[in-house]
DRENKOLSE-170276 format. One record per residue (C-alpha): residue in three letters; x, y, z. Coordinates in steps of 0.2 Angstrom, whole numbers, plus 2048, in hexadecimal, padded with zeros to 3 digits. Layout:
<nodes>
ALAXYZ;...
</nodes>
This chain:
<nodes>
UNK950C3C2EB;UNK95CC302E3;UNK96DC332DD;UNK970C352CB;UNK982C2E2C7;UNK981C322B7;UNK97FC452B4;UNK986C482C7;UNK977C4F2CE;UNK966C4B2D4;UNK955C462CD;UNK944C422D2;UNK940C302D6;UNK92BC2A2D1;UNK927C262E3;UNK917C1E2E8;UNK90EC282F6;UNK8FDC262FC;UNK8F1C352FB;UNK8EBC4130A;UNK8DAC3E311;UNK8D3C4D308;UNK8D2C4A2F5;UNK8C8C4F2E6;UNK8BBC472DE;UNK8B4C4C2CC;UNK8A4C442C5;UNK8A5C452B3;UNK897C402A5;UNK88EC3729F;UNK881C3C2AB;UNK875C322B0;UNK864C392B5;UNK85EC2A2C0;UNK85AC252D2;UNK864C182DC;UNK85EC122ED;UNK853C222F0;UNK862C302EB;UNK864C362D9;UNK877C2E2D4;UNK880C3D2D2;UNK87AC422E3;UNK87FC312E9;UNK88FC312E4;UNK891C432EB;UNK88DC3D2FC;UNK897C2C2FB;UNK8A8C382F7;UNK8A4C43307;UNK8A3C33311;UNK8B2C2D30A;UNK8BBC3C30E;UNK8BDC462FF;UNK8C0C59302;UNK8BAC5E2F2;UNK8ADC582E6;UNK8AAC5E2D3;UNK89BC5B2C8;UNK8A0C5E2B6;UNK88EC622AD;UNK886C6E2A2;UNK877C6C2AB;UNK871C7D2B6;UNK863C722BE;UNK870C642C5;UNK874C722D3;UNK864C6E2DA;UNK867C5C2DC;UNK877C612E6;UNK871C6B2F4;UNK877C69304;UNK885C5F2FF;UNK898C662FB;UNK897C652E8;UNK89BC712DC;UNK895C702CC;UNK8A3C712BD;UNK8A0C772AC;UNK8ABC7C29D;UNK8A7C8E2A0;UNK8A8C8F2B3;UNK8B8C972BD;UNK8C3C882C1;UNK8C3C852D5;UNK8D2C852E0;UNK8D5C732E3;UNK8E3C6D2ED;UNK8EAC592F1;UNK8F3C4F2E6;UNK8E5C422E4;UNK8D6C452D6;UNK8C9C382D3;UNK8BEC382C4;UNK8AEC2E2C2;UNK8A2C2E2B6;UNK890C302BC;UNK88BC212B7;UNK894C182C4;UNK88DC122D5;UNK89CC132E3;UNK89DC0D2F3;UNK8A5C192FF;UNK8B2C0D306;UNK8B8C0B2F2;UNK8B9C1D2F1;UNK8C4C1E301;UNK8CEC122FC;UNK8D0C1A2EA;UNK8D5C292F4;UNK8E3C212FF;UNK8EAC142F2;UNK8FDC162F0;UNK901C1D2DF;UNK90FC242D6;UNK911C382D3;UNK90BC3C2C1;UNK901C2B2BD;UNK8F0C262B8;UNK8E6C172BE;UNK8D6C132B3;UNK8CAC052B5;UNK8BDBFD2A9;UNK8AEC082AE;UNK8BAC182A9;UNK8BDC1D2BC;UNK8CDC252BC;UNK8DAC2B2CA;UNK8E8C362C8;UNK8F6C392D4;UNK8FDC4A2CF;UNK905C5A2D6;UNK8FBC642CA;UNK8E8C5F2CE;UNK8E1C722C8;UNK8E7C6A2B7;UNK8DDC592B8;UNK8CEC632BC;UNK8CFC6F2AF;UNK8D1C612A2;UNK8C2C592AA;UNK8B7C682A7;UNK8BCC68295;UNK8B9C55293;UNK8A9C5128A;UNK8A7C41295;UNK8B2C3529E;UNK8B8C2B28D;UNK8BFC3A285;UNK8C7C3F297;UNK8D0C3029A;UNK8D8C32288;UNK8DDC4328B;UNK8E5C3E29C;UNK8EDC30297;UNK8F9C3B28A;UNK8FEC4429B;UNK901C362A8;UNK90AC272A8;UNK8FEC172AB;UNK8FDC0F2BD;UNK8F4BFF2C1;UNK8DFC002C1;UNK8D6C042D2;UNK8D2BF42DB;UNK8C5BEE2E2;UNK8B9BF22D5;UNK8A9BE72DD;UNK8AABF62E6;UNK8A1C012D8;UNK892BFD2CD;UNK892C062BC;UNK881C082B2;UNK883C052A1;UNK874BFC29B;UNK862BFB29E;UNK85FBEF2AC;UNK870BF52B6;UNK865C002C0;UNK85CBF22C9;UNK86CBE82CB;UNK875BF92D3;UNK867BFA2DF;UNK86ABE82E4;UNK87CBE92E4;UNK87BBF82EF;UNK86EBF12FC;UNK879BE02FE;UNK887BED303;UNK87DBF3311;UNK87FBE131B;UNK88ABE432A;UNK898BDB32F;UNK892BD433F;UNK884BC933A;UNK87DBB933E;UNK879BAB332;UNK867BAD333;UNK866BC0335;UNK871BC0325;UNK867BB431B;UNK856BB731F;UNK853BC7329;UNK85EBD231D;UNK854BCB30E;UNK843BD3316;UNK84CBE231D;UNK854BE730B;UNK846BE2303;UNK83BBF030E;UNK84ABFC30E;UNK84BBFB2FA;UNK838C022F9;UNK83AC0D308;UNK84AC14301;UNK841C242F5;UNK834C27303;UNK834C35311;UNK836C2831F;UNK847C2C329;UNK853C1E331;UNK84DC24342;UNK83BC2233F;UNK83FC1133B;UNK848C1034B;UNK83AC14353;UNK82CC0834B;UNK839BF934E;UNK83BBFE360;UNK828C00362;UNK825BEE35A;UNK830BE7366;UNK82ABEE374;UNK817BE936F;UNK81EBD736D;UNK827BD737F;UNK816BD9386;UNK80EBC937E;UNK81BBC1388;UNK811BC4398;UNK808BB5394;UNK80BBA3395;UNK7FFBA0387;UNK809B97376;UNK7FFBA236B;UNK802BB2376;UNK815BAF375;UNK816BAA364;UNK80EBBA361;UNK81ABC436A;UNK82ABB9363;UNK824BBE352;UNK823BCF356;UNK833BCF35E;UNK83ABC834C;UNK831BD5344;UNK83ABE234F;UNK84BBDA34B;UNK846BDA337;UNK841BEF338;UNK850BF1343;UNK85BBEE334;UNK852BF932A;UNK857C09333;UNK86AC07330;UNK868C0131E;UNK85EC1131B;UNK86BC1C324;UNK878C1331A;UNK870C1530A;UNK86CC2630A;UNK87BC2D314;UNK86EC32323;UNK87AC2932F;UNK87EC3133F;UNK884C2D350;UNK873C32358;UNK86AC2734E;UNK877C19351;UNK874C1D363;UNK860C1C362;UNK862C0B358;UNK86DC01363;UNK865C07374;UNK854C0536D;UNK857BF3368;UNK860BEE379;UNK850BF6382;UNK846BE9377;UNK850BDD37E;UNK84EBE1390;UNK83BBE338D;UNK839BD1387;UNK846BCB396;UNK83BBD53A4;UNK829BD039B;UNK82DBBE39A;UNK834BBE3AC;UNK824BC73B3;UNK819BBB3A9;UNK821BAB3B0;UNK821BB23C2;UNK80DBB43C0;UNK80BBA23BB;UNK814B9B3CE;UNK80FBAA3D5;UNK822BAB3DB;UNK82DBB83DA;UNK83EBB03D5;UNK83BBB23C1;UNK83DBC33C3;UNK84EBC13C8;UNK853BB83BA;UNK84CBC73AF;UNK855BD43B8;UNK866BCA3B6;UNK864BC83A4;UNK85EBD93A1;UNK86FBE03AA;UNK879BD63A1;UNK872BDB393;UNK876BEE395;UNK885BEB39C;UNK88BBE238C;UNK881BEF382;UNK88CBFD38A;UNK89BBF3388;UNK89ABEF376;UNK891C02370;UNK89FC07367;UNK8A5BFA35C;UNK893BF4359;UNK88CC05353;UNK89EC06349;UNK89CBF4343;UNK8ADBF0347;UNK8B3BDE348;UNK8C2BDC353;UNK8CFBCE351;UNK8CFBC4363;UNK8D0BB135E;UNK8C1BA6367;UNK8BDBAF373;UNK8B7BBE368;UNK8AFBB335B;UNK8A6BAB369;UNK8A0BBD370;UNK89BBC235D;UNK890BB235A;UNK887BB136C;UNK884BC5367;UNK87ABC1359;UNK869BC4356;UNK866BB1351;UNK860BAD363;UNK84EBB435D;UNK84BBA5354;UNK84DB9B364;UNK840BA736C;UNK835BA435F;UNK837B9035F;UNK834B91373;UNK826B9C373;UNK81BB91366;UNK81AB84375;UNK817B93382;UNK82AB90388;UNK831BA0387;UNK836BA0399;UNK844B92393;UNK84BBA238A;UNK84CBAB398;UNK853B9F3A2;UNK862B9D394;UNK864BAF394;UNK864BB13A6;UNK873BA53A5;UNK87CBAA394;UNK87ABBE395;UNK886BBF3A5;UNK892BB239C;UNK892BBD38D;UNK895BCC396;UNK8A4BC53A0;UNK8AABBF390;UNK8A9BD0388;UNK8B1BD8398;UNK8C0BCB396;UNK8C2BD0384;UNK8C1BE1386;UNK8CDBE1394;UNK8DBBD638B;UNK8D9BE337C;UNK8D9BF2389;UNK8C8BF7383;UNK8BFBF8394;UNK8B9C0B398;
</nodes>
């Protein structure tokens, strides 16, 4: 409230507010019947909105059959003759069903500060309304023939606001060739923050190509996790030999494991099938493969000179690896990158998968044992750095 000195009373002033986590998404025509990343586009939008925290998702359509594609979701079909649902919340996002969104962008639309009774519209006709009467906006959407007509009507009722930011996090399909480009754009968005150079520029190219082909199949992320772990464990067995040809075979299978290991997470994020159980299976399956490689190299090395001391190197590398894994389990499955200066950057760099290419190079000459020697020194150092970093930020538990 502000003082209105001219009239001697008080008046409401526009206040920029951030919406609550609960909001309303209304998907409006044009409805495009196409598959994007293994999911019908409308279903993809609904699942992205659910992941972003929207309390209600309404799909404006006269097609009764559309409801079949929304089975198992929280979406409600909204028609011009249906009874208007009870809505709550101040923020209403209206999105044409030809727009491929990222969940983080939908979340940003939900939380962005806006003045009351204002309307923000971008070039793809995605509209965001901040209002005390969301029901009126939903009723307007139920009558509108398409997004263009809806935006025109809303502009006569609300004051303009700056258009939504970060429009690169959504992809409108408007031309014949846009579908393929939208899928490539969507796949690129799956690359996680914590990636090494070779992982980002080589392995991800292969894993994303595989993921794109598996997206429309019945293969689940957990199936890919098991397949990846099996390939890695098979590769570990080849390190029992000191012959270069067998070690190189093992190293290439180890690399294949790393590539396939990217597919499970990509499939999960692409099809909104991610779960904490799946993340745990992926994380610990990956670390079990690493430990198996260390132990097999150690056993194979011990067989050559007939000495037991290489087994101690394998044990040191394995225990330190599992300790670091337990320490960083939470932030790894949540893909968190935490500020911490030089030490934090060093820990992230040392924890990348790029070491696999060193294994491949050494194995080509039958010298995988050199990698084990380096791991027996480096893994404990990494663990100590991780303990220091987490202790400094109060996260050891």
